[in-house]
N, C-alpha and C positions, 0 to 999 in steps of 0.2 A: 357404656362404661358406668361403673360405680358411682353416684352423687350424693356427697355428703350431706346435701339439703332435702333429701329425700331416705326414705328407711333403705337399708340394702335387703335385696330379696333372696332368700335362704331358702333353698330345696333341701329337705331332710328325708333322707330315704332310709328306712328300717323294714323289718321284715313283719312286727306284730304292732298291733294298739297299743300293747305294753310298753314297746320300744318308745312309740311316739308320744304317750303322755310324757315320760323323763325327760326326752329331748327338747320337747316344745317347753316344757315349764324351764328348763334348763337357758333359754333366751329372754332377754328383758325386752321392755318397750321401744328400745333401740332398732328390733330387726321386726321386718314382716316375715313371717316363718310359715311355710305350708312342709306338710307332711305327705309323702306317697310312700307305695310299697313297689310300684312298677315306675322305670323312666323312660320317658319318649324324648322323642329331640324337641319340641317345643321348650319344656323344661331349661333345657342348656340355652336356647335363643332368648327366653326372659327371665332368667334367674343372675344375679350376682354372684353366687358361690353354691356350690353343693357340698353337701356331707353326708358322708355314707356310714353307717352303724355297722357296716362289715365292708369285705374286700374279696373282690376275685379278679381271676385272670384276665377275662373280658373287662370287666369294670375299670381295672386300674388302665387297660390298653384304651378303652373308650376317653376316659379323662384325662391321659395323656395327649389323644388327638384331638383334645377340643381346647378351648381358647380362655374359658372361664377356671377361677382359682376353684380349686376343689381341697377336702380334707379325708381321710379314711380313717376312722376309729379301729383300731384293732387291739386285741385281746392279748398279745403275747408277741415276745420278739422272734418266734419262730415265723410269725407270719409276715415280719418285716424283712427276714431273709427269705421267706419262701415267694414274696414277690416283687423281692429287689427293690423296697421302697427306699426312698432317700428323703432326708429332712426337709419337712414343709409338704411332704405328700400324707402324711400320717401324724396322728396323736394315740398314744399306747394308754389304753384305759386302767386307770389305778386309782386309788383313793382320791375322791373330793374332785377329780375330774371335771364333772359336769361344772363346778364351781368356776373355772378359770376355761372354760370351753369358750364361750363368749367372746371374752377377748383376745382368743388366740384367733378367732374367726375376725375379729374387727380388725386387729394388726395385717391378719393375712389380705383383707380388703383393701387395705391403707397401702400396704405393699404392692399390691397388683394394680391400684389406681396409678401412684406415683410412678411404677414401671410403665404403664401404659401411656402414661404424659411424658415421660422420659423418652420411649420410643419414637411417639409423635412429633416432639421437638427435636429430636435426633435426625428422623426421617425428613423433616423440614429443612434444617439445617444441612443436611447433605444434598437435597435439592438444591438448595442455593447455592452450595459449594462447588456442585457440579456443574452449574448453571451459568455460573460468573464467567466472566471473559478472561479471566486471570487464572494463572497456576497457583496452586497453593501445595506447601510442603509444609509438614511440621516436623521439628529436628530436635533431638536430644541436646540440649546445650553443653553438656559436659563432654560429648565425644561428637557430635555433629551427625549422629545417624539417623535415615530418615525413619519415621514411626507413622506418617500417614502422607498420601499424596491423592489429588483431585484427580479428576480424568481429565482435565484441561493441561494440568502436568505431564500428564502419561502422553497426551497428546504432541506435545510440544516437543518434548525430551526424547520420545520413541521406546518407552519403557512401559511392560505390563506392571499391573499394582504389585505382584508378588516380586517381580526382578527390583523395583525402585525402593520396596521396603526393605528390601536386603543390602541398600547399600548408604554409602555416608555421603556427605555434601560433597566431601572434599572428591570424588570420584564424578562429581557433578560440574567442576568449576574450571575454567582455565587457568585464569590468573588465580589459582588457589591460596597462597600464602594471605594476599591482600585481601581477597574477596571473602576467604575465611575469616578472619579476624573481623571484618565489616559485619559480616550476616550475624556471627554468634556473638558479636558485641564485646569480645575482650578487651578490644582497644578503642579509643574513640578516633574516629576518622572523619575529616571533613572531607565528604565525597558526594560525588554527582548522582550516586545511589543507581549507578550503571555498571552492570558484570558483564563477563561473556559466559555462558554455559556451555556443556558439552551435551550432545546428543548420542543415543545408541550407534548411529551410523557414522560416527565419527564428525558429525559438522559440528558449527558452530553458530549460536544464537544469541544474539545482543538483547537485553532485558534490563528495564528498570525494575526497581523492587522497594517493596517497604518490609519493614519487620516489627514485632511485637513480642514482647515475653510474657510467659502466663505460666501457673503451675499446676502440672497435671499430675495427680497423684501426689505422691513423692517427689516427681522429677520436675525439674525447671526445662520448660520447653519455650523453643522459638518457633513463632508463625510466619513462614517466609512467603510473602504473595508477591508473584514477578508477573510482569506481561511483555512478550515479544514486541521488541521493536526494531528488528533486523531491517524491515523495509523501509519503515521511517528514517531509519539512521543510513540506510543507502541512499533513500531518495535527498535527504538533508545533505550528504556528503556530495552528490552528484549536481544538486542544486547551487550547492558553494563554489564547487568547480567552475560551473557553468558562469556563475556571476563572477568571479575571479578571471574566469578567460574573457568574458563580455567586457570586463573591467578595462582589458588592456588592448580589446579590437577598437580598430578606426569604423566602427559601425554604429549606427544608433541602436541602441537596445533599452527599452523599455518595457516594464511590466505595471498595468493598471489592475485594480481590481474590481470587484462587482460594479461600483458607484461609479467607475470612470476616472477616479482617483491616480495619482501616480505612486505608486509605493517602491518602485524601483527605476534606478536609470543610471547608465554608465557614463563615465566622466567624457567621453566623445559627444554621447547627446545632449550633455550639459553644456558642451563648450561650443557646440556647433549651432546651438540655440541661443547662446552669446550668456549664459547664466551660469551660478556657483549650482553644484547639487541640490544644497539645502535650499534653494529659492524654488526649487522646483519639485521637490517632494512634497506631496500632501494635494497639490494643485490637480484640477481636471486636465486630462489630456486634451481636449477639446478648446481651451483656452490658447492654445498653441498651434492651431489647425487653420486653415482655409477651405471651407468645405460648404455647402447646401446640405439643407434638410434630406434632400432625397437622395445624395450621394452615402449620408450616415445611415438611411434607413437600409438601403442597398446592400453597405457594408456589414452591417447588424443582422440583417437578413441571413447573409450567406455564412457569417461566423456561426448563428444560430443552428444552421443546416448543416453544415458540415465540420465544422468547428475551426475553419481557417478563411483566409481571404489574402488575396495580393494582389495589389494595384498603387496608383501613386495619390499621394496627398501633398497639398501645398503646407508649408510649415512657415511659422511666424517667427523671426529673429526678435531677441529682445531691444534692437534700434528699429524695427519696422519693417525690415527688408524680407522678401520670401523668396524659399528655394524649396525645390522639389524633391520628394524622398521616396525613391521605390521600395514600398513596404510589403512584409510579410507579416501576418498576425496570424497567431493560434491560441488556443484554448489550454491553460497550463494548470493541473491541478497537483496542490501542496497540502498533504493530511486533508482538513475538512473544506479548504478554501479553494476558489477557481479564479486564476486570473488570467488576462491576458495579456501575452507576449508580444510585443512590436518589435521587430528587426527591420532595419532600413539601411539604405545607404543614399547619400547624397548624389543627384544623376542631374544637377541643374548643369553643371559641364558638359556632361554628355549629352544633354539635350541640345545645349545650343551647339557644340560639336557637330551633330547630328543635322540640326538644320543648315548650318553651313555647307554641310556635307552634300544634302538634299539640294541647295540653292546651286552649289557649283556642278553639281549632274545636270540640274536642270538646264544652266547654261551651257554646259559644255554639250548636252543633246539637243540644243537649240541651233548649234552650227553644223555645217556640212564636214567640217572639219574631224580628221581622226584623233581621236586622245588615250592613250595608254599611258598606266602608271604600273612601275615596278618597286619592289623595296630593293634593299643593297645587295639581297640574294638573288636578283633578278627573276623572283617570284611575282607573277601578278598579281596587282590588287585592286585595279581599276581599269575598265574600258567603256567609252560613251557608245551611243547605239550606232554609230556612223563607223566606230570600229568595229562592233560586233555584226554589222552587214558587210564589211570588207573582209574579215577573216572567217566569216559565215559560220558563227559561234555564238555563246552566249557567255555573260559574266560570269552567272551562277554557276556555269559547268567547270569555267575554268579558273577562278578565283583561286589562290594560293598555290596553285600549280607552277613549278619550272619550267625550264627551256625543253626538257626531256618527257615530261609530263602532260602536255597539253594534249586534248582530242582534236583537234585543227592542227592538220599539217602546217598551213601558212601562219597560223600563229606561232607553232613551235620553230620554223623557220626567222620569223622576224625575231623571237625571243633570243635566239642561237646568235643572231648577229648582233643583237644588242648586247648580249652577254660578252661578245668577243671585245667589245668596244666599251668595256665598263670603266676603263682606265683612263679614258679620253674625258676631257673637263666639258662644261658645260658649253652648251652653242654649236659644237659641233655637229654636222647634217649627216643623215644617213639615207640611202635611197634604198628602197626596198619594192620590188626585188632588182637586183642591180646586174641581173644577167638574163633578163627576159626581154623578148621584143613583142609577147602576145599582146599586152596591155602596158597602159602608160604606168611607169612605176610612180611612186609614191615618196616625196621628201618631208622626211622626219626631222625635226629640230628637238635635240637632247635638254633638257633641264635637269641638274641635280637640285634637290631640294633639300633644305637644312632647318632645323629646329634646334635653337639654342648652341648654335655652332657646330651641330652634328649631324652628320648626313645620313637622311633617313629616308629615300628614295629617288627617283627618277621618273618625270614624265616626258612623254615623246607626243609631240604635237605634229600630225603628218597632213599634208595636201597634195592632191594627184596633180601630177605635172603635166601639161598636154607635150 
């Protein structure tokens, strides 16, 4: 590229020494001039411009195929027509033309340098525009027609460059009147700068955008830069829905950031801990837990490995009391942030009930008496080991079954008798079997169990009679 800090290198091509003298003398000390009568490729590589004192078909074709500026000196307009020369390619020889030849060459070199600089900057700009993560449209302000789009905009909207540059911004907007006035700035709108654009396939994408106004030639244009936020918008809406759902759920819901600080909890979580929402936000979740270091490390290892964990934790209330929570923990990614979502239920009462049930079962299994329990629909809900042995079956196989569904015929017969006497009050005795002489019958005592005044089941306690 021509550098104005050094002398421009000019190759003069002529046919004789006579031509050489008059051409060389025409240039002043601003130029580094070399005269040749034969042209080789190296001259084109190491010169800033070439001046031909004549013109020919081969010469003009080679010059046009090259990249350096050139000028052909022609003696008549016939040569111009013959070789289809255009302004900038030739100089018509006339009186005193050698006096202004250096200035023409200098202007030609400067124009070439500026064009090269412009092309370089344009290439760099286009590279940046097409490599950016945002779509860009240049719109004519007076009518909204698209006069430029980058590759990102083509990809997001699904159009080719030729297609989109024949369109108007009105064709690309869903809420046309409002969005059009907002983008082209015809009226002042207080907006969140989010609009819906239409794709070639008929789909919709949510975008956030910025606009800037500039003068392009004699036209005022608007540069629209936009980013597709459809996924983020869907994620935000889903997250808001989840948060609202969790706010009304009677389950514990807590989200903590990477440092373990509570960034969200629903009202139930705050209430069960005995605090207001504002009191727990920003605190470390571990300050509300009772756990040792080994448990904490094991839980964190499981979350890091699989992204989730399930187990039980002891939680502390504001009054110092402790309750057990059955928890599920999972990783939640929102935009660039990672959170740990904790969902749990208070199982303290269930654990106590299970302990009591286990104790009752242990006590009932420690006796030789038979114990059978049914619900109010006469479905089996419990029997002890002595009853399992007597009816020759297992509780796991029969639990939840009605009189006509059990695998054991003996148990089925007993449940049928129990069902036929379901209307009888507590304290009534049932002999089973009541018509067999092959083995001693069992005499069952029936007891109806009530909870808060409501009948919930029936217990039959039996003992073999001699």
